[in-house]
N, C-alpha and C positions, 0 to 999 in steps of 0.2 A: 489498427486504425483510430482514427480520434473518436468515434462513435465510443471504443471500447473503453480508451482513455475518460470519456465524460462519464460514461454508466459508475466506472471505478471511483471515479471521483464523489461520487455520490457516498462514500464509505464512512466518511466524517458525520454525516447527518444521521446517518443509520445509525454508526454507534452511539450517540447522542439521547439517541432514542433509547436503545436498548440499554444503554447503560444507567439511564433513569429507570429504567423499568425491570431489570434483572440485578442491578447492584447500586439502586436506592440512592445513586448519584444527586446531588443535585446540581442539574444544569441552570446554568443562572440565563436570566435574558441578554447580558452581555455576551456569554459564551456563545448562544445561538445567533447574536448579531455577529459576531465573530466568522462564525462557521458559513454564515452566509452571504458574506464578505469574501472568506476565503474560495468558498465555490463559484462565486461570480467571477473574481479573479482569475481561478484556474480555467472556467469555461473560456475567457478572453485570452487567455495564454495558449489554450489548447487550439482554440478556433473554431468556427463554425462550419469551418469547410470538412466535414467528417468523413468524406470519402463518398463515394457512391453507392455501394451498398454492403452490406453484410448478411452472410447465409444467416438463417435462422437457428442453426446451430450454434453459430458464434457468439450470436446475442444470448442465447440460452447460456452456454459457458460461460460468458461473461458475468450474468447474472449469479447464476450458481459462484463463481469466485467470490464475486462481490459479496454474498452473503456468509459464503463460507472464512474469509479474513475477518469479516466485521462480528461474527457469533464467535470464532476464535480469539480476536482482541478480547470481546467482553469476558469469556471464559476464560482466559488467561489473567485475567484482573481477579477474577473471582479465586482463583485455585492457587495463583502465583505467589501469594505472601509465605506461605509457608515450605516453597520448595526454594533449595539454592538455584542460581540461576546455571550451574555447569549441568546441574542434573535436569534441571529444565530443557535445556539446550538437547541434552542426550536423547529425552522425551522426543522432542520435535523431530529430531533425526529418525530415531527407530521410526516412529509413527511415517514420517516421509520416503523411508525406505521400504517398507510393508507395501504402503498404496502403490508405490511405482513397481514394485515386485508383481504385485497382482494384476496391475495392468500389463506388463511386459509379458508375464506368462498367461494370461488369459486372452489377451486382443490379438499379437502377434503370433504367427505361424512358428517362425525362426527368428527368435530373437538372437541379436549379434552385438558387440562392441566391438566399433574399429580403432583400438588404443593406438593414438598417434600424438606429434606434439600438440597439434590444436585441440584435441579430445582432451590431455592432461591441462594446459593451458585453461581451456574451459570449465573442467573439473575444479582445477585450485582456483580458480574466481570464486566460484559456487560455493566451496567447501571454506576458504578462507574468509574472503571478503563477506560474501551475504550470511550464510549460514552463521560461522564465529562471529563475524565483525557484527553485520546489520540486524540480525536476530536477536544476538547479546545486548545490543544499544535500546532495541524496540522494547524486548523482553524486561529490562531494567529500568526504562521510562515507564511503560506499564505498571510495574511494581513500587516506584516512587510517585509517579503522580495518577492522577485519575484516569480513568481510559479516556473519557469525551477529550482530556486535555491532550494526552499525548496523541491521538488520533488527528487531531488537526492539524498536527504540524505537515502531515501527507499533501496539504494544498500547497507546500512550498517544493513540491516533487516536479509539477510541472515545471515552477521557476528556474531551480537546477536545471532540470533538462533543456530547456529553450537556451539556458546561458551557455550550458556545455556546448551545443551544438551552434550556437553564436561562435563561441572560442575556437572550436577545435573543427567544425565542418564549414565553419565560413555560411552560417544559414543567417538570413536576415531576421531583423528584430525591428518590429512595427513598434507605432506611437499607441498602438491596441495592446500587444504584448506587455509593454512599459507600465501600461496604466491598469493591466491584470497583473502584474509583478507588485503594484504598488496595493492594489485591494487587497489580494491574495496576503500579500505581508502584513499589511495592517489587521488584516482579518484574524490572521493567526496570532499577532501579538494581545488584541483585544480576546480572542478566545483562550489564551494561554497564560495572562496575566492572571497574580493573585488577588 
């Protein structure tokens, strides 16, 4: 729902706070201005119509996800400089497999996998595009840049998502969306410029 997107959009703000504290990164005033503009732009794109309700468990899970991705980003920056990208990706994959195996075997009574073409296509997408592609790019950017600057790029996600929905799903783009695009883009530019 929209509220989940809004909660997760707080990640660059938390990353700036943690990066300053845990990595001794100097988060400049301009970066803070850029991050706040990016957040405001993302909020405009996501919208204020965030749905009727979200169960407390959903909000709690979203906050845990927000903290997990924020802390893991900062931790990744802290330890990734000495680890090759391929090895780093392998550690991420092993950790994800172990986590999900624990959930599968301790929560579900009779775990099963229905192997069909949809499953294989979905797994192929997750393995190749997300795990090998997107995670590799993210880890490379974290390794080469500051954590706070890299994560500021996340404000572009609502822009790309809304643009794809407009192109492929014929969803409407409003003037508020376009203002959000501009604000978020300027914010990311300010937050990431050298």
